[in-house]
N, C-alpha and C positions, 0 to 999 in steps of 0.2 A: 751760739756762742759757745765759747770752748770753757773749761774748767782745768786747772790744772793742781794735781795735790803733790806734791814735794816734804810730806810730812816725815817723821819718823821712820825707820824702819824697820824697827820691833815695837810690838805692843804687848802691855802686859796684860795676861789673860787670868787671873789668878797664880799659878805657879808656873803657868804655862810662858813662851815668850814665844809671841807669834811674826815672824819676817813678816815685813810686808812690801810692794813693790810697788812702784811709781807710775800711775799711768795716764796718759790724756787722751779725754774724752768729749765729743763734740755733741751739745745737745741742743736742738731749737732753745728759742730763746721763751716760749711758754714754756716748754716743760722743766726748764731752769730754775723760770718766776716761780713754779709749783713747788720744786727740790727747794728753792728759797725758802716760800713762804712757809712749807712743813717744819724746815731747820728751825724757823721764827718762832712757830707756834710750840714747837718742842723745845724752843733753848737747848738745842744741837747744833751739828755741821752738817754742810752739805754732803762732806764723807759720811756721817753716819746715817745718813737718811738715802743716799747710795747703796751703802752695805746694806744698810736691811732691804732695800728693795731688792739689790741683787740675791740676801742669802732667802728671801721671801719665793722670788720667782725660780729658781735652785728647788725649793723645798717642793714648791707646787710640782714641777717639775717632777722630779722621783714619786710625788705620789700618781702624778697623772701613771708612769710610764710602770708602776706596780700595779697599778688598778689594770692596767691593760694586758699585762704579766697574767693576774686573777683570770682576766676575763677568756682567755686566750685558756689557761689551764680549765677551768670550768668548761668551757665549751668542749674541748679535748676529750673531758671525763661525760661529758652528757652522755651519748652510749653506753657509757658502760653504765653508768647509774642507772639508766633505763633501764637495761636488762635484770640489773639485779634486782630491781624493783619491780620486775614482772614476773621472774621469780619468783621472788616472798609472796605476791599476792597468787599466784599458781599455789604454791603450797600450800597457805593459809587457806584458800577454796578448797582446796582436797579434805583437807584436817578439820574444817567446817562442821561439817555431818557427824562428825567423830565428838567433837565437842558438846554438840549438842546430847548427843546419845548417851555421852558421859555422865554428862551433868544431870539429865533426865534420872537414870541406873541411882544416883549417889540418893536421889530427893524420896522415890521407891523404896532404899534401901532403909 
C-alpha cells in the first residue's frame, strides 16, 4: 500500500519555518496498519508517526556512530594508558620503602 503526502510546503516550528518536501513512500500493508493504529491511538497523523520514526532512527544511528568512534578511540589509547599505568606502578613501588621509612622516623621523633 502506498501513502502520499502532499501537505504544506512550510511547517512553523516556533520562530523558524522548515521547508518540507513531498515524498512517495510504499509500505507493506501490515506496517501501514501499525502506523495507522499508532496514529489513531496518539490522535495524530500518519505523517507525524512516520516523521517521529525517522527522527528516532536517525538519532539512534548517530548514537551508534558516536559510540563506535569512542570505542575505536579507547582501543587506540589502550596501549598508551597501559604504559602510563605501568610507569606509575613502577614509581610507586620504588618509592614505597621510602614512605614507610619516613613514616617510622616521624613516629619515633
